[in-house]
C-alpha positions as CSV (number, residue, x, y, z in Angstrom):
1,X,20.8,17.1,5.5
2,X,19.1,20.4,6.2
3,X,21.5,22.9,7.9
4,X,20.4,24.2,11.4
5,X,21.5,27.7,12.4
6,X,23.6,28.0,15.5
7,X,21.5,28.1,18.7
8,X,18.5,26.5,17.0
9,X,17.0,23.3,18.1
10,X,16.1,20.4,15.7
11,X,12.4,21.4,16.2
12,X,13.2,24.8,14.6
13,X,14.7,23.1,11.5
14,X,12.6,23.4,8.3
15,X,11.0,20.2,7.2
16,X,11.0,18.8,3.7
17,X,7.6,18.6,2.2
18,X,6.9,15.3,0.5
19,X,5.2,15.5,-2.9
20,X,1.6,14.5,-3.0
21,X,0.8,11.2,-4.8
22,X,-2.9,10.5,-5.4
23,X,-4.5,7.2,-6.3
24,X,-8.1,6.0,-6.6
25,X,-9.4,3.1,-4.6
26,X,-12.5,1.1,-5.2
27,X,-14.7,0.0,-2.3
28,X,-17.6,-2.0,-3.6
29,X,-19.6,0.2,-6.0
30,X,-17.8,3.3,-4.8
31,X,-14.5,4.9,-5.8
32,X,-12.5,7.4,-3.8
33,X,-9.2,9.3,-4.1
34,X,-6.4,9.0,-1.5
35,X,-3.2,10.9,-1.1
36,X,0.0,10.1,0.6
37,X,-0.4,13.2,2.8
38,X,-3.4,11.5,4.5
39,X,-6.2,13.3,2.5
40,X,-9.1,11.1,1.4
41,X,-11.8,12.3,-0.9
42,X,-15.5,11.4,-0.5
43,X,-16.7,8.1,-1.9
44,X,-18.2,8.5,-5.3
45,X,-20.1,6.2,-7.7
46,X,-18.4,8.0,-10.6
47,X,-14.7,7.1,-11.1
48,X,-14.4,10.2,-13.1
49,X,-15.6,12.4,-10.3
50,X,-13.1,10.7,-7.9
51,X,-10.3,11.5,-10.3
52,X,-11.6,15.1,-10.4
53,X,-11.5,15.2,-6.6
54,X,-7.8,14.1,-6.8
55,X,-6.9,16.7,-9.4
56,X,-8.6,19.4,-7.3
57,X,-6.6,18.3,-4.2
58,X,-3.3,18.4,-6.2
59,X,-4.1,21.8,-7.6
60,X,-4.9,23.3,-4.2
61,X,-1.9,25.4,-3.1
62,X,-0.6,24.2,0.3
63,X,-3.2,21.4,0.5
64,X,-3.5,20.5,4.1
65,X,-3.7,16.9,5.1
66,X,-7.4,16.7,6.1
67,X,-8.0,13.0,6.5
68,X,-11.5,11.8,6.6
69,X,-12.4,8.7,8.5
70,X,-14.5,6.1,6.8
């Protein structure tokens, strides 16, 4: 449990950041990377490029969950 300072509300409590876990997904002839934070990379014909997108996402400090709709 995360301690809360006296007088603070639960909304003021720090939240634990879940680690990112990236996988690649195939859709027809395309491959894309997806992360547990909600981020989705662009669809690629190259699996290698989709993996590179995933590595770049993981190496970005403070990667924000920028989900793309497909």
